[in-house]
C-alpha positions in Angstrom: 0.0 0.0 0.0 1.3 3.5 -0.9 2.4 5.6 1.9 -0.2 8.3 2.7 0.9 11.8 1.9 1.5 13.7 5.1 -0.6 16.7 4.0 -3.5 14.4 3.4 -3.2 12.9 6.9 -6.1 13.7 9.1 -3.9 14.8 12.0 -2.0 17.2 9.7 -5.4 18.7 8.6 -6.6 19.1 12.2 -3.3 20.9 13.1 -3.7 23.1 10.0 -7.2 24.2 11.0 -6.1 24.8 14.6 -3.3 27.0 13.3 -5.7 28.9 11.0 -8.3 29.5 13.8 -5.6 30.5 16.3 -4.1 33.0 13.9 -7.5 34.5 13.1 -8.1 35.0 16.8 -4.7 36.8 17.1 -5.7 39.1 14.3 -9.1 39.6 16.0 -7.3 40.4 19.3 -5.0 43.0 17.6 -8.0 44.7 16.0 -10.0 44.8 19.2 -7.1 45.8 21.5 -8.8 49.0 22.8 -11.7 46.9 24.1 -9.3 44.3 25.6 -7.5 47.0 27.5 -10.8 48.5 28.7 -12.1 45.2 30.0 -8.9 44.7 32.1 -8.7 48.3 33.2 -12.3 48.9 34.1 -14.9 47.1 36.3 -18.1 46.0 34.7 -20.4 48.6 36.0 -23.2 50.8 34.6 -21.1 54.0 34.7 -18.4 52.3 32.6 -20.7 51.3 29.7 -19.9 54.5 27.7 -16.2 53.7 27.8 -16.9 50.1 26.8 -19.0 51.5 23.9 -16.3 53.8 22.7 -13.5 51.1 22.9 -15.7 48.6 21.0 -15.9 50.6 17.8 -13.4 48.3 16.1 -15.3 45.1 17.2 -17.8 45.2 14.3 -15.2 45.3 11.5 -13.1 42.7 13.3 -16.1 40.3 13.5 -16.8 41.0 9.9 -13.2 40.2 8.9 -13.3 36.9 10.8 -16.6 36.0 9.2 -15.0 36.7 5.7 -12.0 34.5 6.5 -14.0 31.6 8.0 -16.5 31.7 5.1 -13.6 31.5 2.7 -12.2 28.6 4.7 -15.5 26.8 4.5 -15.8 27.3 0.8 -12.2 26.8 -0.4 -10.6 24.8 2.5 -7.7 27.2 2.3 -6.7 30.7 3.6 -3.8 33.1 3.9 -4.7 34.4 7.3 -3.1 37.8 7.6 -3.6 38.8 3.9 -7.2 37.7 3.8 -8.1 39.0 7.2 -6.9 42.5 6.4 -8.6 42.3 2.9 -11.9 41.6 4.6 -11.2 44.2 7.2 -10.8 46.9 4.6 -13.7 45.7 2.4 -16.7 48.0 3.0 -14.8 49.3 6.1 -16.7 52.6 6.5 -20.1 50.8 6.0 -19.3 48.2 8.7 -18.0 50.8 11.1 -21.1 52.9 10.8 -23.5 50.0 10.9 -21.6 48.6 14.0 -21.8 51.9 15.8 -25.5 52.1 15.2 -26.0 48.5 16.4 -23.6 49.2 19.4 -25.5 52.4 20.3 -28.9 50.7 20.2 -27.6 47.8 22.2 -26.0 50.1 24.7 -29.5 51.8 25.2 -31.2 48.4 25.5 -28.7 47.1 28.1 -28.9 50.3 30.0 -32.7 50.1 30.1 -32.5 46.4 31.2 -30.1 47.2 34.0 -32.3 50.1 35.2 -35.4 47.9 35.1 -33.6 45.2 37.1 -32.5 47.7 39.7 -36.1 49.0 39.9 -38.2 45.9 40.5 -41.4 47.7 39.6 -40.5 47.5 35.9 -39.2 44.0 35.7 -42.1 43.1 33.4 -40.5 45.2 30.7 -37.2 43.3 30.7 -38.4 40.5 28.3 -39.4 43.1 25.7 -35.9 44.6 25.7 -34.4 41.1 25.5 -36.5 40.3 22.4 -35.4 43.6 20.9 -31.7 42.8 21.6 -32.1 39.4 20.0 -33.8 40.8 16.8 -31.2 43.6 16.6 -28.3 41.1 16.9 -29.9 38.8 14.3 -30.3 41.7 11.9 -26.7 42.7 12.3 -25.4 39.1 11.7 -27.6 38.6 8.7 -26.6 42.0 7.3 -22.9 41.1 7.6 -23.4 37.7 6.0 -25.5 38.8 3.1 -23.1 41.7 2.4 -20.3 39.1 2.4 -22.2 37.0 -0.1 -23.4 40.0 -2.2 -20.6 42.6 -2.1 -22.0 44.5 -5.1 -25.6 44.8 -4.0 -27.1 48.0 -2.7 -27.0 48.3 1.1 -30.8 49.0 1.1 -31.5 45.6 -0.5 -29.1 43.9 2.0 -31.0 45.4 4.9 -34.4 44.4 3.5 -33.3 40.8 2.9 -31.6 40.6 6.4 -34.7 42.0 8.1 -37.0 39.5 6.3 -34.8 36.6 7.3 -34.5 37.8 10.9 -38.2 37.7 11.3 -39.2 34.8 9.1 -36.4 32.4 10.3 -36.7 33.4 13.9 -35.1 30.2 15.2 -31.9 31.0 13.3 -32.1 34.5 14.8 -32.3 33.2 18.3 -29.5 30.6 17.8 -27.1 33.0 16.2 -27.9 35.7 18.8 -27.1 33.2 21.6 -23.8 32.3 19.9 -22.9 36.0 19.3 -23.9 36.7 22.9 -21.4 34.0 24.0 -18.6 35.7 22.1 -19.3 39.0 23.9 -19.9 37.4 27.3 -16.7 35.4 27.2 -14.8 38.5 26.2 -15.9 40.2 29.4 -15.9 37.3 31.8 -13.0 35.2 30.4 -10.9 37.4 28.2 -8.2 34.8 27.6 -10.9 32.6 26.0 -13.1 35.3 24.6 -10.3 36.9 22.6 -7.8 34.1 21.8 -9.9 30.9 21.5 -13.6 31.2 21.0 -14.2 34.0 18.4 -13.4 32.1 15.2 -15.0 28.9 16.6 -18.3 30.5 17.5 -18.3 32.6 14.2 -17.8 29.3 12.4 -21.0 27.9 14.0 -22.9 31.2 13.1 -21.8 31.0 9.5 -23.0 27.4 9.3 -26.4 28.6 10.3 -26.2 31.6 7.9 -25.2 29.3 5.0 -28.4 27.3 5.4 -30.4 30.6 5.5 -28.6 31.8 2.4 -29.4 28.6 0.5 -33.0 28.9 1.4 -33.6 32.5 0.6 -31.1 33.3 -2.2 -30.8 30.9 -5.1 
């Protein structure tokens, strides 16, 4: 029997993917360094939310860049990490910064309202409504990033319409992707060593798997 080529060996392939995902997380960390510093320097309190908001401005483009690289990895089984990461980071950069700031601001308002309601037990009944709004907002943001990735030449208005339609119609994907995205953010704050260096590309990989199913169903 012929000797199996080393690069076709299953262990070599696993090692290659581990390397790719680790390097993507390092790129992600470098892009989101202001947020990383804020998390270590500041306590997680209501009065520090504004500083977290400001320092997280680069988080949206970083997530979009990881999504682009992981999507390419899913489709081609190959990637040049640093070259492709910064290609996707620059692609539609202004659009992604602006859309992320809008999402971030709205999420900041929602989280602030939830915290205020929790502290004032008279308004606890309003918390579920704001949680639903946060889930829908997150689902819309994820779909917008993904459909822009798949349709780079489409008008942004059409991307938003399709993303909003999928967010509402395929609500189970919206919930699942929002939970996965929430885990990314939660781990960044609670376990930064995992949230910045291990889990981002893995959780985004799972999100993209869900988005791929959505894309096949809605865009043919």
